[in-house]
C-alpha positions in Angstrom: 0.0 0.0 0.0 1.2 3.5 -0.9 2.3 6.2 1.5 -0.4 8.6 2.4 0.4 12.3 2.1 -1.6 15.5 3.0 -5.4 15.4 2.8 -5.5 11.6 2.6 -3.8 11.4 -0.8 -2.1 8.1 -1.7 1.3 9.0 -3.0 1.5 6.1 -5.4 -2.0 6.6 -6.9 -1.3 10.3 -7.3 2.1 9.5 -8.8 0.5 7.2 -11.4 -2.1 10.0 -12.2 0.8 12.5 -12.7 2.8 10.1 -14.8 -0.3 9.5 -17.0 -1.2 13.1 -17.4 2.3 14.7 -17.3 1.1 18.2 -16.1 3.7 21.0 -16.6 3.8 24.7 -16.9 1.8 25.5 -20.1 3.8 27.2 -22.8 1.7 26.7 -26.0 -1.9 26.7 -27.1 -1.7 23.0 -27.8 -0.5 22.3 -24.3 -3.3 24.6 -23.0 -5.9 22.6 -25.0 -4.5 19.3 -23.7 -4.7 20.5 -20.0 -8.2 21.8 -20.5 -9.3 18.5 -22.0 -7.7 16.7 -19.0 -9.5 18.9 -16.6 -12.8 18.4 -18.4 -12.3 14.6 -18.3 -12.2 14.9 -14.5 -15.3 17.1 -14.4 -17.8 14.4 -14.7 -20.8 15.2 -12.5 -22.0 11.6 -12.3 -19.1 10.5 -10.2 -17.1 11.7 -7.2 -13.4 12.2 -7.7 -10.9 10.4 -5.6 -8.6 12.6 -3.4 -5.9 12.1 -5.9 -8.1 13.2 -8.8 -9.2 16.2 -6.8 -5.5 17.2 -6.2 -4.8 16.7 -10.0 -7.8 18.8 -10.9 -6.7 21.6 -8.6 -3.2 21.5 -10.1 -4.6 21.6 -13.7 -6.8 24.6 -12.7 -3.8 26.5 -11.4 -1.7 25.7 -14.5 -4.6 26.8 -16.8 -5.2 29.9 -14.8 -1.5 30.8 -14.9 -1.4 30.4 -18.7 -4.5 32.5 -19.1 -3.0 35.3 -16.9 0.1 35.4 -19.2 -1.9 35.8 -22.4 -2.3 39.3 -23.9 -5.7 41.0 -23.8 -7.5 40.5 -27.1 -8.9 43.8 -28.4 -12.6 44.0 -29.0 -12.8 43.7 -32.7 -15.8 43.0 -34.9 -15.9 39.3 -36.0 -15.8 40.3 -39.7 -12.6 42.2 -39.1 -11.1 39.2 -37.3 -12.0 37.0 -40.3 -10.6 39.5 -42.8 -7.4 39.7 -40.7 -7.0 35.9 -40.5 -7.7 35.6 -44.2 -5.1 38.2 -45.1 -2.5 36.6 -42.8 -3.0 33.3 -44.5 -3.3 34.6 -48.0 -6.9 33.3 -48.4 -9.7 34.6 -50.6 -13.4 34.6 -49.8 -13.9 31.5 -51.9 -11.6 29.6 -49.5 -14.2 30.1 -46.8 -17.1 28.6 -48.8 -16.5 25.0 -47.6 -16.4 26.4 -44.0 -19.6 28.6 -44.1 -21.6 26.8 -46.8 -22.0 29.3 -49.7 -20.5 32.3 -51.4 -23.4 34.4 -50.3 -22.8 33.6 -46.6 -19.1 34.4 -46.9 -19.9 37.7 -48.7 -22.5 38.7 -46.2 -20.1 38.0 -43.3 -17.2 39.9 -44.8 -19.4 42.9 -45.8 -21.0 43.1 -42.4 -24.5 42.4 -43.7 -24.7 39.3 -41.4 -23.2 38.4 -38.1 -21.5 35.1 -37.1 -23.7 32.4 -35.6 -22.4 30.2 -32.8 -22.2 27.2 -35.3 -20.2 29.4 -37.8 -17.9 30.6 -35.0 -17.1 27.0 -34.1 -16.4 26.2 -37.8 -14.3 29.3 -38.3 -12.4 28.6 -35.1 -11.6 25.0 -36.2 -10.6 26.3 -39.7 -8.3 29.0 -38.4 -7.1 27.1 -35.3 -8.2 29.9 -32.9 -10.7 30.3 -30.1 -14.4 30.6 -31.2 -14.7 33.6 -28.9 -12.9 35.7 -31.5 -15.9 35.5 -33.7 -18.7 36.1 -31.2 
């Protein structure tokens, strides 16, 4: 049986969880996404977490919060301006967004400002550009 440390945590069980998840200071967006996914996997309301899982969740929350606090503030920009900027940065044309948004008319309406971005479109744009969906809402 493993040694018990603070708050009734079994050192061996906690060590196995740490070895499985490999938490570390978050440096990149990919690491951030991985840590968020790990935390979400622990956030299952149908079951109670073990003391070791609670300790891991608390650690992940701190790592995520630390990364968030080091990120620059994103200026409040209209979604269409964000789309235009991302397209320009990637050398894309409006036609390149047709598979993402569904039609030339929808792309044109978005870029011209005649139509806003729906939540579904924001998710699609986020996946396409590999950015957070919040940029488009």
